[in-house]
C-alpha positions in Angstrom: -50.6 10.0 -53.2 -48.2 10.2 -50.2 -45.9 7.8 -51.8 -45.7 9.9 -55.0 -45.0 13.0 -52.9 -42.2 11.2 -51.0 -40.7 10.0 -54.3 -40.9 13.4 -55.7 -39.2 15.0 -52.7 -36.4 12.5 -52.6 -35.8 12.9 -56.3 -36.0 16.7 -56.3 -33.7 17.2 -53.4 -31.1 14.9 -54.8 -30.9 16.4 -58.3 -28.0 18.7 -59.1 -28.8 22.3 -59.7 -31.4 22.8 -57.0 -30.5 25.6 -54.7 -31.1 24.1 -51.3 -28.7 23.9 -48.5 -27.7 20.6 -46.9 -29.7 21.6 -43.8 -32.8 22.3 -45.9 -32.6 18.9 -47.6 -32.0 17.1 -44.3 -34.9 19.0 -42.7 -37.3 18.0 -45.4 -36.3 14.3 -45.4 -36.2 14.2 -41.6 -39.8 15.4 -41.3 -41.0 12.9 -44.0 -39.2 10.0 -42.3 -40.8 10.9 -38.9 -44.2 10.9 -40.6 -43.9 7.2 -41.3 -42.8 6.1 -37.8 -45.2 5.3 -34.9 -44.2 5.1 -31.2 -46.0 2.1 -29.7 -48.0 2.9 -26.6 -47.9 6.6 -27.2 -51.1 8.6 -27.3 -49.2 11.9 -27.8 -49.8 13.6 -31.1 -46.8 15.8 -30.7 -43.4 14.8 -32.0 -40.4 16.5 -30.3 -37.2 16.5 -32.3 -33.9 17.3 -30.7 -31.0 18.4 -32.9 -27.5 18.2 -31.4 -25.3 21.2 -32.1 -26.6 22.0 -35.6 -28.2 25.4 -35.6 -28.6 25.4 -39.4 -30.7 22.3 -39.3 -32.8 23.7 -36.4 -33.4 26.9 -38.4 -34.3 24.8 -41.5 -36.7 22.6 -39.5 -38.4 25.6 -37.8 -38.8 27.3 -41.2 -40.6 24.3 -42.7 -42.7 23.7 -39.6 -43.8 27.4 -39.5 -44.5 27.7 -43.3 -46.4 24.5 -43.8 -49.4 23.1 -42.2 -48.1 19.6 -41.2 -51.3 17.7 -40.8 -49.9 14.4 -39.7 -48.4 15.5 -36.4 -47.5 18.5 -34.4 -43.8 19.1 -34.4 -41.5 20.6 -31.8 -37.9 21.4 -32.5 -35.2 21.7 -29.8 -31.5 22.7 -30.1 -29.4 20.4 -27.9 -25.8 20.9 -26.7 -25.5 17.2 -25.9 -27.6 14.2 -25.2 -28.0 14.7 -21.4 -31.2 16.7 -21.8 -33.4 14.4 -23.9 -36.4 14.3 -21.6 -39.6 14.5 -23.6 -38.0 14.0 -27.0 -39.1 11.5 -29.5 -36.3 12.0 -32.0 -32.6 12.9 -31.6 -30.5 13.8 -34.7 -26.7 13.4 -34.4 -24.6 14.8 -37.2 -21.4 12.9 -38.2 -19.3 15.3 -36.1 -20.9 13.8 -33.0 -19.9 10.2 -33.3 -18.6 10.4 -29.7 -22.1 10.6 -28.4 -23.3 7.3 -29.8 -22.4 5.1 -26.9 -24.0 7.6 -24.5 -27.3 7.8 -26.3 -27.4 4.0 -26.9 -27.5 3.5 -23.1 -31.0 5.0 -22.9 -32.5 5.6 -26.3 -34.7 2.4 -26.4 -35.9 2.7 -22.8 -37.0 6.3 -23.4 -38.4 5.5 -26.9 -36.1 7.9 -28.7 -35.6 7.4 -32.4 -32.0 8.2 -33.1 -31.2 9.5 -36.6 -27.7 10.0 -37.7 -25.4 10.6 -40.6 -22.6 8.4 -39.5 -20.1 7.0 -42.0 -18.0 4.7 -39.9 -19.6 1.4 -39.1 -18.0 1.2 -35.7 -19.9 4.3 -34.7 -23.4 3.1 -35.8 -25.8 3.9 -33.1 -29.0 4.9 -34.9 -32.4 3.6 -35.7 -32.1 5.4 -39.0 -29.0 6.7 -40.7 -28.7 9.2 -43.6 -26.0 8.8 -46.1 -25.1 10.2 -49.5 -24.5 7.9 -52.5 -23.5 9.4 -55.8 -24.9 12.8 -54.9 -28.2 11.5 -53.6 -29.4 11.5 -50.0 -30.5 8.0 -48.9 -31.2 6.4 -45.6 -30.7 3.1 -43.8 -33.2 1.6 -41.4 -31.6 -0.7 -38.7 -34.6 -3.1 -38.3 -33.1 -4.8 -35.2 -32.9 -1.5 -33.4 -36.4 -0.4 -34.6 -37.9 -3.7 -33.4 -36.0 -3.7 -30.1 -37.1 -0.2 -29.3 -40.7 -0.8 -30.3 -41.1 1.6 -33.1 -43.4 0.8 -36.0 -42.1 1.8 -39.4 -44.5 1.8 -42.3 -43.9 -0.4 -45.3 -44.0 2.7 -47.5 -40.9 4.1 -45.7 -39.1 0.7 -45.8 -39.5 0.6 -49.6 -37.3 3.7 -49.9 -34.7 2.6 -47.4 -31.7 0.3 -47.3 -32.7 -2.2 -44.6 -30.0 -3.4 -42.3 
């Protein structure tokens, strides 16, 4: 059932003619991706997501979290101005305009068990665990398995089926 819901959401948000903003699409996919990741050694049932300098995405995430009863985990959303204040976060999202922060977050993301999700296009700036990209008008995502394994995240096979594995 969850797999069908995930397929429906990915299909629905990628079809032309649906009146959703980019932030709303990213927010929905981001929350579904997080649903299928586990942090090893964590007993905490709260997932704290930090969004770097993207107030539209923060608003879209807060709207979804407030409107829906997300049963799988409790979600906290934080607007960040940079990656210096990541204490207590499980996820950090970097938009493509923040490629300059990749090397900084790479220096501590694994040790702090932070899942880094980006939308980077240039290969030389890849710093994520998961990367969103658009292909022929459809939102897709890549999972960097070496980073996921190094950092000790567990990603469900269901999520891997929808991803481009790198």
